[in-house]
N, C-alpha and C positions, 0 to 999 in steps of 0.2 A: 796593365796595358801591354806588357811584353810577352804574354803567353797565350794570346787569343788563338783559338783554332778555327772557330767560325761563329757567326751570329745567326740568330733565328728571330724572325718577326712573326707573331701570331696575329690574326685579324679576323673580324667577322665578315668583311666584304672582300671578295676576290679582287674587285676593281682597285681597292686601296693598295694591295700588294702588287698588282700589275703596274700601277702608277709608280710605286717605289722601284720596281724592277726596270721598267722601260724608260722612265724619265728621272729616276732618283728623287722622286717627290717624297719629302719627309715632313710629317706633321708634328708640330710642337703644340701640346695641349696645355690648357690652364690647369692649375692645381685643383680647382673646384671640380674638374672632371672626375677626380678620385674621391675627394671629400664628400661630394654629393651623390656618388654612385652607391647603389644598394647591391651591385653585383659582387659576389664573394671574392673574386680575384682582383677586380679593378678597384673596388671600393676600399678606402683606407682613411680612417678618421684622423690619422696622424700626418697625412700628407701636408706638406707646407709648414709643419711645426717648427718653431724656433726652440721652444722648450716644452717639456711635458712634466707635470707633477702629479704623482699618484699618492694620495694620502687617505688615512682613515677619517671618516666622518662619524663623529660620536653623537652628535645631537643636531636636530633640525627643529627650528621654531617657526611656527606659522602665526602671524599676528594680524587681526582684523578689528576695526573699531566697534563692530557689532558682535561678531562671533567670538571675540576674545582671543586669548593666547593659547596655543596648543603646541605641545612639545612631542617630538617623535624621535625614536631611537632606531636608526638603521640596523640591519643585521650585522652582527659582529664579523670582523675580518673582511669587510667589504670596502674596497678602495673607491674613492671618488677621484675623477681625473679632470685636471684643468690643462688646457692647451693654449699656448700663445702662438698665433699663426702669422705668417708673412707670405703673401701670395705674389711676390715680386719676380717670379720666374716661370718660364714655360719649359716643358720637358718632353723628351722622346726616349722611350725605353726599348731595349732589345734583350733577348735571352742570349747568354754567352756560354760557349763551350770552351773550357780551359782544362789543362791537365789536372787541376784540383778535383775534378769530378771523379777521378780514379784514386782518390786518397784512401778509400776504404775497400775498394774492389776493382778488379780489372774489367768489370762489366758495369755499364751504366745505361739507364733509360730515363728519359725526361718524364717528370711527374705528370700523370694523366690529367691533373687539374689544370694544366696549361691549355687544355682544350676549351676551358671556360672563356678564354680570350677570343675564341672564334674558330670556325671550322677550316680555316686556311692558314698555311704557313709558308714562309719564304726563308730558305737557307742562303746566307751570304757566305760563300766559301773563301773569300779573300777580305777578311775584316779590316786589314790595314789599308788596302786600296780604298775601301769604303770610307774609312775615317779620314784618310788623306784628302779625298775628294770633298768630303763634308767640311773639313776644316778650311780648305782652300776657299770654298764658297762663303763660309761664315766670315772669313777674313776679308774677302772681296767686298762683302756687304757691310763690313765694319760692325759685325754683331758680336757682342761679348758672349763667351761660351765657356763651359767647363764639361769635361768628360771624365767620369769615374765609375768604377764598379761599386755597387751598393754594398754597404757593410750592414750585416744583420745583428741586432742586439735584442735582448729581452727588455722591451719597453713597458711591460705590464707589471713589473715589480714595484714595490713601494719605494718612493723617493722621487727626486727631481733629475731629469735628463736633458742635457743640451742636445739638440737635433739639428741636422743639416739636410739638404735635399738628397744626400747620399747615405743616409742612415734610415733603415726601416726595421720594423719589428721582426723578430726571428720567425714569426708565423708565416712570413712571406719568403723565407729563404729558398724554397723550392723554385722560385722564379729566376734564380741565378741572373739577376738583372745588372745590366750596364746602362748607364743613363747619360744623356746629353741634355744640359740645361742651357737656356739662353735667357737674357733679361726680358721681363714682361714690361714692355713700354706702353703699348696701346690697350692693355687689358683685354686682349682677345687672342684666340689661337692663331698660329702663324705657320705657313708652309714655305719651304724653299725647295729648289730643284738643283741637284748636283750632276745631272746627266745620267744616261743609261748605265746600269750596273748588271745588265742581263748576261754579260759574258761570264760572270762568276756567281750566278744565282740558280737556285732550283725552286720552282713554285710547286707546292704539293698541298695536301690537306693535313690538318692537325693530327688526325688519328694516325696517319702514316708516320708522322714525325715522332709521336710518343711511343709508337710501336717499334721504332728503329732501335737496334741494339748497338751501342758504342762499346768497342772492346780495345783495351790497351795491350799492345805487345811489348813486353819488357825484355831487355838484354839479360841473358843468363850467363853470369860471370863464370860458372862452373864448366861451360861448354868450351 
């Protein structure tokens, strides 16, 4: 949280981003928004997981009083997954730009798959002002919250993994996500307003955002 350069919110509806920009309207969605989604980027069967266990299934037995017992052997080296869920939180996610994006090159572009989230994008140029306003409102409403960058891990390997709302499979690492979660009390999505953030926002389209080239200028110690 100490090295944020800016935040970006992608959305399908321009009106949603206008609401965020003009009124600071932030929507916190249920976990099921992701687990039930079939959209490639939004859908994530691990969302809300407490633990995930990937193990080999060596034998399957089907038993019926008339048809009898039948045994089947799945294809070798195929993992079966068990997930324990806990849907006790709501979440709001944003794309983060930090110096880490330049760890491999001085040039960076946002992955084009982010356009799958919608054709509009809002750049928040003062992320700390945004989070300060958000935290102030959450505290005013006495809403429990947590804000962290997502940690990406390989959750497809064999074994058992403990998961939190801030751990996702590495397949989603291109989303560079930072997430705000609040407690799910009424089992429905919730929105809050933190006031206009228009003074430090740029509303554009997703294509423009992914076409934007970010370039790091480094100090040359030899000069």
